[in-house]
N, C-alpha and C positions, 0 to 999 in steps of 0.2 A: 504494500500500500504506500508506495512512494510517489504519489501524485499521478498515477496512471489512470485514475478514474475507475479503477477496479475495486470491487468490494471483496474483502477477505471472507473466506468461508470458515464457519465455525462448525466443527463436527465433534460430537461427544456422545458416548454411550452412557446413559444414566441408568445405573442399577441400584435399586433400593431394596435392601433385604426387608422381610416383613417385620413390622414393629413387634417386638417382644415375642418371638416364635414359641417360647416355652411357657408363656403366660396362660393362665386359665381364661377361657372364653365362655360366653353365654351358651347354654345347652350342652356343655361338656358333662359326661357321666364320669364321676370319679369314685375311687375307693378310699374311704376315710374311716379309720379305726375298724377295718374289716367289714364295713357296710357300704352300700352304694348310695350316692347322693347326686343330685343334679345342680349345676351352677345356674342360678337364675339372674344374677346381676353382678357385674364387675366394674369396679372403679379403679382409680389410680392406686389406692392403698389396700383395698379389701375385695374379696369375692364373697357373695352371699350364696350359701348352699342350702338346699331343702332336702330333708331326709325323712323317710317314713319311720315311725316308731313301731316297736314290736307290738303284736296283738296281745292284749291282756285277757287272760282267762282266769276265772275264779268261780267258786261255788257259793251261792247265796245261803242264807240261814235255812232256807226251805229246800235245800239240796237240788237247786236248779243250776245247771251250768250256764254261765254267762261269758260271752266273748265280745270285746269291742275293740275297735281300731282307733287309737288316739289321733288327734290332728298331727300333721307333719310338723317337725321342728325345723326352724331356720337358725343358722348360725353363720358367723363370719370367720373367714380364714384369709391369709395373705393371698393376694392375686398371683404371687410368685411361689406359692407353696409347692413343695416337692411331694405331690400326691400322684398316685397312679391314675392316668387318664384311660378309662376303659373304652370310651367312644367319643369321637369328636366329629360332629357333622361337617360335611363339606360346605365351604362358603358359597352361597348362591348370590348372584347379583341382586341387590335389593332395589328398593324404589328410588334410591339415590344414584341410579346409573346415569351415564351421560346420554342426553337425548339429542337426536338429530333434528335439526331445523330444516323444513322443506320450503 
């Protein structure tokens, strides 16, 4: 570009690795304390996991067996926790994909 009126070309290959590839994501199934849970929300500092509780069974005073399922418990763990990921759904393009204007 020494005054010849030519424009220099800029060529670069931009490769960006995925942001935090080992971080927990929403809908991951994980094993935590020997039980299976699903990640329902992830922020910068924590991941919220929902896990079913064990079925409770007991006998009433009148010798009737009773079983009930308690509500699922939610708890927080680190978003970078070293837990076994059993299933990670593939990323599908969401509604924030690039649209073509016609």
